[in-house]
BAPA-511786 format. One record per residue (C-alpha): residue in three letters; residue number from 1; x, y, z. Coordinates in steps of 0.05 Angstrom, whole numbers, plus 32768, in hexadecimal, padded with zeros to 4 digits. Last residue first. Layout:
# BAPA-511786
  keke  lotor    c1    c2    c3
   ala    NUM     X     Y     Z
...
***
This chain:
# BAPA-511786
  keke  lotor    c1    c2    c3
   asp    447  81A3  823E  80C4
   pro    446  8182  820E  8094
   trp    445  8136  8209  8094
   arg    444  8115  81C8  80A7
   leu    443  80D1  81AA  809B
   glu    442  80BA  8166  80B9
   ala    441  8084  8131  80B3
   leu    440  805E  814D  8076
   glu    439  802D  8125  804D
   tyr    438  7FEC  814C  8061
   ala    437  8011  818D  8052
   pro    436  8016  817B  8007
   val    435  805D  817A  7FE9
   arg    434  8068  81A4  7FAA
   cys    433  80AC  8199  7F88
   met    432  80D5  81CF  7F64
   gly    431  8113  81B2  7F43
   leu    430  811C  8165  7F3D
   ala    429  8166  815D  7F47
   ala    428  8177  8194  7F7B
   glu    427  8134  8199  7F9B
   gln    426  8113  81DC  7FA2
   val    425  80DA  81CD  7FD3
   leu    424  8095  81ED  7FD3
   val    423  806B  81DC  800F
   glu    422  8020  81D1  800D
   gly    421  7FDF  81E2  8030
   asp    420  7FD9  8228  8010
   gly    419  8024  8233  8001
   leu    418  8063  8237  802A
   ala    417  809C  824D  8000
   glu    416  80E2  823B  7FE5
   ile    415  80F5  8205  8016
   arg    414  813C  81F1  8005
   gly    413  815E  81B2  7FED
   leu    412  8159  8169  8001
   trp    411  8114  8148  7FFF
   thr    410  810F  810B  802C
   ser    409  80DC  80D3  8025
   gly    408  80C9  80AD  8064
   asp    407  8080  80A1  8056
   leu    406  806C  80DA  8084
   thr    405  8095  810E  805E
   arg    404  80D7  812E  806B
   val    403  80E5  8173  8050
   ala    402  8125  819F  804F
   val    401  815B  816D  805F
   pro    400  819F  8190  8057
   ala    399  81BE  818B  8011
   pro    398  81DD  814C  7FF6
   thr    397  821A  815A  7FCC
   ala    396  8205  814B  7F84
   thr    395  821A  8115  7F51
   ala    394  8202  80D6  7F74
   gly    393  821A  8096  7F51
   arg    392  81F4  8071  7F1D
   leu    391  81BF  803D  7F13
   leu    390  81C9  8010  7F4F
   ile    389  818C  7FE3  7F5B
   ala    388  8181  7FCC  7FA2
   ala    387  816E  7F8E  7FCB
   val    386  8153  7F65  7F95
   glu    385  813B  7F1D  7F9E
   gly    384  80F5  7F19  7FB7
   glu    383  80D3  7F5C  7FA8
   ala    382  80F9  7F6F  7F68
   asp    381  80FA  7F28  7F4C
   phe    380  8139  7F24  7F20
   gln    379  8149  7F23  7ED5
   gln    378  818C  7F1E  7EB3
   pro    377  81A1  7F2B  7E6A
   gly    376  81EA  7F16  7E60
   leu    375  8213  7EF6  7E97
   leu    374  8258  7F18  7E90
   val    373  8247  7F5A  7E70
   ser    372  8205  7F5D  7E98
   ser    371  81C5  7F7B  7E7C
   ile    370  8192  7F8A  7EB1
   arg    369  8149  7F7A  7EBC
   val    368  8122  7F83  7EFE
   ser    367  80DF  7F5D  7F02
   gly    366  80A2  7F74  7F29
   gln    365  8076  7F7E  7EEC
   glu    364  80A8  7FAE  7ED0
   leu    363  80ED  7FC7  7EE4
   gly    362  811E  7FDC  7EAE
   arg    361  815F  7FD3  7E88
   phe    360  8194  7FE0  7EBF
   thr    359  81DB  7FD6  7EA5
   gly    358  8206  7FA0  7EC7
   glu    357  8228  7F88  7F06
   val    356  8206  7F51  7F2E
   phe    355  8214  7F5C  7F77
   gln    354  8209  7F21  7FA6
   gly    353  81F4  7F32  7FED
   thr    352  81BD  7EFE  7FEF
   arg    351  818A  7F36  7FEB
   leu    350  81A4  7F45  7FA5
   leu    349  81C9  7F84  7F90
   val    348  81BB  7F94  7F48
   gly    347  81E9  7FBB  7F17
   thr    346  8210  7FFC  7F13
   gln    345  8250  8013  7F32
   gly    344  8254  805F  7F34
   pro    343  828C  8061  7F67
   arg    342  82B2  801E  7F6E
   arg    341  82A8  7FDE  7F95
   pro    340  8262  7FF6  7FA8
   ser    339  8250  7FF4  7FF2
   phe    338  822D  7FBE  8018
   arg    337  822E  7FB7  8065
   arg    336  81E8  7FCF  8077
   pro    335  81C0  7FA9  8045
   trp    334  818C  7FD1  801D
   asp    333  814A  7FB0  8018
   phe    332  8125  7FCE  7FDD
   gln    331  8153  8006  7FC7
   ile    330  814F  802A  7F84
   gln    329  8191  804E  7F78
   ala    328  81AD  808D  7F54
   val    327  816D  80A8  7F35
   leu    326  816F  80E9  7F0E
   arg    325  8178  80C8  7ECA
   thr    324  813B  809E  7ED9
   ala    323  810E  80DD  7ED7
   val    322  80DD  80DA  7F11
   pro    321  8092  80CD  7F06
   glu    320  8061  80F7  7F2F
   arg    319  8048  80D2  7F6A
   pro    318  800A  80A7  7F63
   pro    317  7FC6  80C1  7F7D
   ser    316  7FB5  808E  7F94
   gly    315  7FF5  8065  7F91
   leu    314  8024  8045  7F60
   phe    313  8064  8067  7F49
   tyr    312  8087  806E  7F05
   val    311  80D2  8075  7F01
   ala    310  80E4  8098  7EC1
   gln    309  8102  8096  7E7A
   asp    308  812D  805A  7E75
   asp    307  80F7  802E  7E94
   val    306  80DF  8026  7EDB
   arg    305  809D  8006  7EF1
   asp    304  8065  800A  7F23
   ile    303  808E  801E  7F5E
   leu    302  806F  8024  7FA5
   gly    301  808B  805E  7FCB
   val    300  80C6  807F  7FF0
   ile    299  80E9  80B8  7FCD
   thr    298  8130  80C8  7FE6
   ser    297  8157  8108  7FD9
   gly    296  81A2  8100  7FD1
   ser    295  81AA  812B  7F93
   ile    294  81B4  80EF  7F66
   leu    293  8172  80D6  7F7E
   gln    292  8164  809C  7FAB
   val    291  8122  8076  7F9C
   arg    290  810F  804F  7FDA
   pro    289  80E4  8011  7FD1
   leu    288  80B7  8000  800C
   met    287  80D4  7FD3  8042
   pro    286  80AB  7F9C  8061
   ser    285  809F  7F7A  801F
   thr    284  8056  7F77  8006
   trp    283  8055  7FA5  7FCC
   leu    282  8017  7F9D  7FA0
   arg    281  8013  7FA3  7F53
   pro    280  7FD6  7FAA  7F28
   ala    279  7FAE  7FB5  7F67
   glu    278  7F85  7F8C  7F9A
   arg    277  7F89  7F8D  7FE6
   val    276  7F67  7F6B  801F
   gln    275  7F8E  7F73  8060
   asp    274  7F55  7F4E  8081
   phe    273  7F2B  7F10  8075
   gly    272  7EFC  7EED  80A4
   val    271  7ED5  7EAF  8090
   val    270  7E93  7E91  80A8
   ser    269  7E7B  7E51  8085
   gln    268  7E31  7E3C  8083
   arg    267  7E17  7DF6  8078
   glu    266  7DD2  7DF0  8055
   pro    265  7DEC  7DED  800D
   arg    264  7E24  7DBB  8020
   thr    263  7E6F  7DC2  8017
   gly    262  7E78  7E0F  801F
   val    261  7E9E  7E3F  7FF4
   val    260  7EB5  7E84  8007
   ala    259  7ED5  7EAF  7FD2
   leu    258  7EF7  7EF1  7FDA
   gly    257  7F0C  7F1E  7FA0
   ala    256  7F1A  7F27  7F55
   gln    255  7EE8  7F32  7F1E
   ile    254  7F06  7F36  7ED7
   thr    253  7F15  7F69  7EA0
   asp    252  7F4C  7F56  7E6E
   ala    251  7F28  7F16  7E5C
   leu    250  7F3E  7ED3  7E7A
   asp    249  7F60  7E95  7E5F
   val    248  7F81  7E72  7E98
   arg    247  7FCB  7E63  7E9F
   gly    246  7FF2  7E44  7ED7
   thr    245  8018  7E4E  7F18
   his    244  800F  7E2B  7F5B
   leu    243  801C  7E31  7FA5
   leu    242  8059  7E5C  7FA7
   lys    241  8072  7E70  7FED
   trp    240  8071  7EB9  7FFC
   gln    239  809B  7EE2  802E
   arg    238  8078  7F23  8041
   gly    237  8031  7F16  8056
   asn    236  8047  7EF2  8096
   ile    235  8037  7EA7  808F
   ser    234  8033  7EA9  8044
   thr    233  800D  7E87  800A
   phe    232  8015  7E92  7FBF
   ala    231  7FEF  7E88  7F7F
   val    230  8008  7E9C  7F39
   phe    229  7FDD  7EA8  7EFC
   leu    228  7FF2  7EB4  7EB3
   asn    227  7FBA  7EC9  7E84
   asp    226  7FC9  7F13  7E85
   gln    225  7FF6  7F1A  7EC2
   arg    224  7FCD  7F05  7EFE
   arg    223  7FE2  7EFC  7F46
   leu    222  7FC0  7ED9  7F7F
   arg    221  7FD8  7EE1  7FC7
   leu    220  7FC2  7EC0  8006
   trp    219  7FD8  7ECD  804D
   cys    218  7FD0  7EA0  8089
   pro    217  7FAA  7E9D  80CB
   asn    216  7FAC  7E62  80DC
   pro    215  7FE7  7E3D  80BF
   val    214  7FEC  7E19  807B
   arg    213  7FEC  7DD1  8065
   val    212  7FFB  7DC7  801B
   gly    211  7FC8  7D9D  7FF6
   gly    210  7FCB  7DC2  7FB6
   ala    209  7FAE  7DB7  7F71
   gln    208  7F69  7DBA  7F53
   his    207  7F49  7DBA  7F0E
   leu    206  7F03  7DD2  7EFB
   asp    205  7EE7  7DB4  7EBB
   ala    204  7EDA  7DE4  7E80
   gly    203  7E9D  7E0E  7E78
   glu    202  7EC1  7E50  7E6C
   val    201  7F0C  7E45  7E65
   glu    200  7F46  7E2F  7E92
   arg    199  7F1E  7E1F  7ED1
   trp    198  7F4C  7E25  7F0D
   gly    197  7F54  7E0C  7F55
   val    196  7F8C  7E16  7F88
   val    195  7F88  7DF9  7FCC
   ala    194  7FAB  7E06  800E
   met    193  7F98  7DD6  8047
   arg    192  7F84  7DF3  8089
   gly    191  7F4A  7DC2  809B
   ala    190  7F18  7DFA  808C
   thr    189  7F36  7DFA  8047
   val    188  7F64  7E31  802C
   gly    187  7F61  7E57  7FEC
   ala    186  7F7E  7E69  7FA9
   phe    185  7F49  7E6B  7F72
   val    184  7F4E  7E76  7F27
   cys    183  7F15  7E81  7EF7
   ala    182  7EF4  7E73  7EB3
   ala    181  7EAA  7E7A  7EBE
   arg    180  7E7E  7E3D  7ECD
   ser    179  7E52  7E59  7F04
   ser    178  7E4D  7E9C  7EDC
   leu    177  7E63  7ED8  7F06
   gly    176  7E99  7EEF  7ED8
   ala    175  7EDF  7EE0  7EBC
   arg    174  7EFA  7ECA  7EFF
   met    173  7F2F  7EDA  7F32
   met    172  7F28  7EBC  7F79
   leu    171  7F48  7EC2  7FBC
   gly    170  7F38  7E96  7FF8
   ala    169  7F06  7E6D  801E
   leu    168  7EF7  7E23  8019
   ala    167  7ECE  7DEE  803D
   pro    166  7EEF  7DAA  803D
   pro    165  7EF2  7DA6  808B
   glu    164  7EA3  7DAC  8091
   ala    163  7E8D  7DCA  80D2
   ser    162  7EA5  7E0E  80B9
   arg    161  7ECB  7E49  80D6
   ile    160  7F03  7E6B  80B0
   val    159  7F2B  7EA2  80D1
   ala    158  7F60  7ED5  80C1
   leu    157  7F6B  7EC7  8077
   arg    156  7F98  7F01  8067
   ala    155  7F8D  7F1E  8023
   val    154  7FB4  7F2D  7FE3
   leu    153  7F9F  7F37  7F99
   asp    152  7FD2  7F4F  7F66
   ser    151  7FB1  7F5D  7F22
   arg    150  7FCB  7F6C  7EDD
   pro    149  7F97  7F5D  7EA6
   gly    148  7F66  7F88  7ECC
   ala    147  7F3C  7F82  7F0C
   pro    146  7EF4  7F90  7F1D
   lys    145  7EDF  7F83  7F65
   his    144  7EC7  7F46  7F8B
   val    143  7EA4  7F27  7FC7
   phe    142  7E91  7EE1  7FB1
   his    141  7E62  7EB0  7FD4
   phe    140  7E61  7E6A  7FB7
   ala    139  7E41  7E3A  7F87
   glu    138  7E72  7E1C  7F56
   gln    137  7E5E  7DF4  7F17
   asp    136  7E8C  7DBC  7F04
   ala    135  7E98  7DAD  7F4D
   thr    134  7EDB  7DBA  7F6C
   ala    133  7EC2  7DF8  7F91
   gln    132  7E96  7DCB  7FBB
   ser    131  7E4F  7DE1  7FC5
   gly    130  7E31  7E20  7FE4
   phe    129  7E2B  7E48  8024
   gly    128  7E50  7E88  8035
   trp    127  7E56  7EBB  806D
   val    126  7E8E  7EED  8061
   thr    125  7EAD  7F1C  8097
   phe    124  7EDB  7F4E  8076
   phe    123  7F09  7F75  80A5
   gly    122  7F1F  7FB9  808A
   gly    121  7F05  7FDF  80C7
   phe    120  7EC2  7FBE  80C3
   val    119  7EA5  7F98  8087
   lys    118  7E6A  7F69  8082
   val    117  7E5D  7F34  804F
   gln    116  7E21  7F08  803F
   gly    115  7E0F  7EC3  8024
   pro    114  7DD2  7EAF  7FFD
   gln    113  7DAB  7E72  8012
   his    112  7D92  7E39  7FE6
   met    111  7DCC  7E45  7FB6
   gly    110  7DD2  7E49  7F6B
   gly    109  7E11  7E61  7F4A
   val    108  7E3C  7E9C  7F5F
   val    107  7E1E  7EC6  7F96
   asp    106  7E32  7F0F  7F97
   ser    105  7E52  7F45  7FC4
   arg    104  7E71  7F82  7FA3
   trp    103  7EB1  7FA9  7FAE
   pro    102  7EB9  7FEB  7F87
   ala    101  7EA8  8008  7FB8
   pro    100  7EAD  7FF9  8002
   leu     99  7E7C  7FC6  801D
   ala     98  7E53  7FE1  8056
   gly     97  7E42  7FAF  808C
   trp     96  7E5B  7FD5  80C6
   glu     95  7E5E  801D  80B2
   leu     94  7E96  8038  8089
   glu     93  7EB2  8077  80AA
   ser     92  7E9A  80BA  808A
   thr     91  7EA7  80E8  8050
   gly     90  7E77  811C  8033
   ala     89  7E9E  8158  8049
   leu     88  7EE6  8149  805C
   pro     87  7EF2  8132  80A5
   pro     86  7F0C  8168  80D4
   ala     85  7F58  8165  80DB
   val     84  7F8F  8144  8102
   pro     83  7FC3  8121  80D6
   asp     82  7FE7  80E7  80F9
   pro     81  8032  80E6  80FD
   gln     80  803C  8124  8128
   phe     79  8058  815E  8102
   leu     78  809C  8181  810B
   val     77  80A5  81C8  80F0
   ala     76  80EC  81E3  80EF
   ala     75  8115  8225  80F2
   leu     74  80DD  8256  80E0
   ser     73  80DF  82A2  80E4
   ser     72  80E3  82B0  809A
   gln     71  80A5  8284  808F
   pro     70  807A  82B4  80B6
   leu     69  805B  829B  80F8
   his     68  8010  82A7  8105
   met     67  8003  8292  814C
   his     66  7FC4  8282  8175
   leu     65  7FD7  8267  81B8
   gly     64  7FAB  8268  81F7
   ala     63  7FD2  822D  8212
   ala     62  7F97  81FD  8212
   ala     61  7F7D  821B  81D2
   asn     60  7FBD  820C  81AA
   val     59  7FBC  8226  8164
   val     58  7FFA  8230  8138
   ala     57  7FF6  8251  80F3
   val     56  802F  8249  80C1
   ala     55  8049  827D  8090
   his     54  8059  828E  8048
   pro     53  8014  8278  802E
   gln     52  7FF7  824C  8065
   ile     51  800A  8209  8083
   arg     50  7FE0  81F9  80BE
   ile     49  7FF7  81E2  8102
   tyr     48  7FCE  81CB  813F
   gly     47  7FF8  81D2  817E
   gln     46  803F  81DC  8198
   tyr     45  806A  821B  8191
   thr     44  80B3  821E  81A0
   his     43  80DC  825C  81A2
   gly     42  8127  825F  8190
   ser     41  812A  82A0  8167
   arg     40  812F  8276  8127
   thr     39  80EB  8258  8137
   leu     38  80D8  820F  8148
   val     37  8091  81F8  813A
   val     36  8074  81B9  815A
   gly     35  803D  818B  8142
   gln     34  7FF4  817B  8138
   arg     33  7FD9  8181  80F3
   ala     32  7FA3  81AF  80D8
   leu     31  7F8F  81A6  808E
   val     30  7F82  81E2  8061
   gln     29  7F40  81DB  8039
   ala     28  7F18  81FC  8071
   pro     27  7F3E  823E  806E
   phe     26  7F51  8252  80B4
   leu     25  7F24  8271  80E9
   ala     24  7F04  822D  80F3
   leu     23  7F42  8216  8118
   leu     22  7F38  824A  814C
   ile     21  7EEF  8235  8156
   leu     20  7F03  81EC  815A
   gln     19  7F37  81FA  818F
   met     18  7F07  8225  81B8
   ser     17  7ED5  81EB  81B6
   arg     16  7F0C  81BB  81CD
   met     15  7F1F  81E9  8207
   arg     14  7ED6  81F1  821C
   arg     13  7ECF  81A5  821D
   glu     12  7F0C  819E  8248
   ala     11  7EF2  81D2  8277
   lys     10  7EAF  81AD  827C
   leu      9  7ED1  816B  8289
   pro      8  7EFD  8186  82C2
   met      7  7F48  8183  82B5
   ser      6  7F7F  814F  82B7
   arg      5  7F4E  8117  82BE
   arg      4  7F5E  80E2  82EF
   cys      3  7F57  809B  82D7
   gly      2  7F3A  8066  8306
   met      1  7F63  8033  832E
***
């Protein structure tokens, strides 16, 4: 049965044209988002919404709506999850075959035929020839980017096709593109065996360990902290199994990325990777950390580190640091039935349900440190072991939710003003906060 259109094609096109004309009346730098506006008088308006100084504008060409509503008349603004706005000037979707910067594609060592890589929708398809990775001088195809002394490289190996079972594909970090450079490799053979290889210094022999069978597809992870390297595999990208750990002498700046290694110069391997990420620290657990303030507000985001001064976030651009003295809890995987034995109790709650009481000393490089009166200094893995860190009790009565953002953060307090594409929120602990319109999920004004 065919689809029946709700209106003639020409009429729909006219409606869309009118929508674009009305949107063009507003400043180009202010994003339009689809959503619903509720007013204090009980009216509801649905359409494209723009945050403007001291007001919101609503456009709905199909309903003949073009409203300018002052902030004083608003009860709530609810946005749809996905922003709707014209693309920024100079931006475009990656074309098939384009490799996003700063990624590069190179051949390491001598090969009769060079490989190639194509990218579409975040899926890397790599064609590679070359010799065994266990040879003294490798020859393979390498898709790579610069990385620093702290690097966390993750990818899902979606498919590996080769007529030779020993052919390899996986993650690599190496000192450079020389065929005998110091390097670490964590990969999978076409026969579905996980392999870890490494060369400790330039020109040394290449060592190999592994032999663990893995499913198809599977996840791979390679972490670097200075000269310490750890390799993992996973079936879901959240729970990780250790493959190998060791030390390799590398400079601060290295090349990290995807390697495809054949077994014979004339035999081609075709490998598909997706979910490819590299950063000083990646978070792969299903729940992002939630920083709960003493005021009751919650900030959701990746945490780089926490010390006695502030909580520092990862991201592009990263959130502003939050003073540690304003933080009540940091939740990683909060269990439903846990409650502190007494108000203001401090320590670390583990995913097993065990609570280790103590004084929080910091979070860095994925490790949580506390000082326990009974057990002394203790250290826990933030991603694998810790459910929550309790720093102090809440000191303020939570205010009504003023702003909720797309990442799940909630800002309690009051909305002071609507700016040009942003909202100014007076938060009880942080003071005045600016929230960009493209991050907004919900705005509410108290009765």
